[in-house]
C-alpha positions in Angstrom: -106.0 -68.0 127.3 -105.1 -65.3 129.9 -101.6 -63.9 130.0 -99.3 -65.1 132.8 -98.2 -62.3 135.1 -94.9 -62.5 136.8 -95.0 -59.9 139.6 -91.8 -58.1 140.7 -91.0 -58.9 144.3 -89.4 -55.9 145.9 -88.0 -56.8 149.3 -86.3 -54.1 151.3 -82.8 -55.1 152.2 -81.7 -53.8 155.6 -77.9 -53.4 155.9 -77.5 -51.7 159.3 -79.1 -51.2 162.7 -79.8 -47.6 161.7 -81.8 -48.8 158.7 -83.6 -51.4 161.0 -84.5 -48.5 163.3 -85.8 -46.5 160.3 -87.9 -49.5 159.3 -89.4 -49.7 162.8 -90.2 -46.0 162.6 -91.9 -46.5 159.2 -93.9 -49.4 160.6 -95.0 -47.3 163.5 -96.1 -44.4 161.2 -98.1 -46.9 159.0 -99.7 -48.4 162.1 -100.7 -44.9 163.3 -102.3 -44.2 159.9 -104.3 -47.5 160.2 -105.4 -46.5 163.8 -106.6 -43.1 162.5 -108.6 -44.8 159.7 -110.1 -47.3 162.2 -110.9 -44.5 164.7 -112.8 -42.6 162.0 -114.6 -45.7 161.0 -115.6 -46.5 164.6 -116.8 -42.9 165.0 -118.9 -43.3 161.9 -120.3 -46.6 163.1 -121.2 -45.1 166.5 -123.0 -42.2 164.8 -124.9 -44.6 162.6 -125.8 -46.8 165.5 -127.1 -43.8 167.5 -129.1 -42.6 164.5 -130.6 -46.1 164.0 -131.4 -46.3 167.7 -133.2 -43.0 167.7 -135.1 -43.8 164.5 -136.2 -47.2 165.6 -137.2 -46.2 169.2 -140.9 -45.5 168.2 -141.1 -48.9 166.6 -139.6 -50.6 169.7 -142.0 -48.8 171.9 -145.0 -49.9 169.8 -143.7 -53.5 169.8 -143.5 -53.4 173.6 -147.0 -52.0 173.9 -148.5 -54.5 171.4 -146.6 -57.4 173.1 -148.0 -56.3 176.5 -151.5 -56.1 175.0 -151.1 -59.6 173.6 -149.9 -60.9 176.9 -152.9 -59.4 178.8 -155.2 -61.0 176.2 -153.6 -64.3 176.7 -153.8 -64.1 180.5 -157.4 -63.0 180.5 -158.5 -65.7 178.0 -156.1 -68.4 179.4 -158.9 -70.8 180.5 -160.5 -70.9 177.0 -157.4 -70.6 174.8 -155.1 -72.9 176.6 -157.1 -75.6 178.3 -155.9 -78.3 175.9 -152.7 -76.7 174.6 -149.8 -74.5 175.6 -149.7 -72.2 172.6 -152.0 -70.7 170.0 -150.9 -70.9 166.4 -152.0 -68.1 164.1 -151.2 -66.9 160.6 -148.5 -64.4 161.7 -147.0 -66.4 164.5 -147.9 -68.0 167.8 -148.3 -67.1 171.5 -148.8 -69.0 174.7 -147.3 -70.0 178.0 -144.2 -72.1 178.6 -143.4 -73.7 181.9 -139.9 -73.1 183.2 -138.0 -73.4 186.4 -134.8 -72.1 187.8 -132.9 -72.0 191.0 -132.4 -68.6 192.6 -130.9 -67.5 195.9 -133.5 -67.4 198.7 -132.5 -64.1 200.3 -130.6 -60.9 199.6 -127.8 -61.9 201.9 -127.3 -65.4 200.4 -124.6 -66.0 197.8 -123.6 -68.8 195.5 -120.4 -69.2 197.4 -122.4 -69.9 200.6 -124.5 -72.5 198.7 -121.3 -74.2 197.4 -119.8 -74.2 200.9 -123.1 -75.7 202.4 -123.1 -78.4 199.7 -119.5 -79.3 200.6 -120.3 -79.4 204.4 -123.3 -81.7 203.7 -121.3 -84.0 201.5 -123.5 -83.2 198.5 -120.5 -83.1 196.1 -122.6 -84.4 193.2 -124.3 -81.0 193.1 -121.0 -79.1 192.7 -119.7 -78.7 189.2 -115.9 -78.9 188.8 -114.1 -78.1 185.5 -111.0 -80.1 184.8 -108.5 -79.1 182.1 -104.8 -79.7 181.5 -102.4 -77.2 183.0 -100.2 -76.6 180.0 -97.6 -74.6 181.9 -97.1 -77.4 184.4 -96.9 -80.0 181.6 -93.8 -78.2 180.2 -91.9 -79.6 183.2 -92.5 -83.2 182.2 -90.0 -85.3 180.2 -90.5 -86.0 176.5 -91.3 -89.7 177.4 -94.0 -88.6 179.9 -95.5 -86.1 177.4 -95.6 -88.7 174.7 -97.4 -91.2 177.0 -100.0 -88.5 177.6 -100.4 -87.8 173.9 -98.5 -84.4 174.0 -95.2 -83.0 172.8 -93.2 -80.0 173.6 -92.7 -77.7 170.7 -90.1 -75.0 171.0 -89.8 -72.2 168.5 -87.6 -69.3 168.0 -90.0 -66.7 166.5 -88.9 -63.4 165.3 -90.6 -60.3 166.8 -90.3 -56.6 166.7 -91.7 -54.1 169.2 -92.2 -50.4 168.7 -91.1 -47.9 171.4 -94.3 -46.3 172.6 -92.4 -43.4 174.2 -90.6 -42.5 170.9 -93.9 -42.8 169.0 -95.6 -40.4 171.5 -92.8 -37.9 171.1 -93.2 -38.1 167.3 -89.8 -39.8 166.7 -91.1 -41.8 163.7 -90.5 -40.9 160.1 
């Protein structure tokens, strides 16, 4: 059977505003250390990503060339390969043609806002998507009874916070 460990809990007791201010300074210094560590980590990650990108570029180029060659082969042999099917299944994968459609703007000067306006003017509202969602800020103005009828409730909390003075930190005022 393992031995039970009873850890000591050391809680800092703050007795004055000066001590509270010192605690905020210590927190700021600790956060600054975390930022330095994370910045170094991000620099390392960026360097590794760049190295991986450079090393993998020849492979990406080869993949693009081989994919283009495969596409040309498929287009050239489309009548024979795809007369009864849309794809060709092989040992290492498949290739083929997939029909797709999409709506695009007709001209360079056209915009989706113009399309929406035209749909409104023509009364074609079924072709306009509208997203409805509760306005939580507006709901705060309702009574408790009205909120309950809607399946909501107002929760008010008094949450503790602390905020570090960015100017003091920039001037090196932390411990």
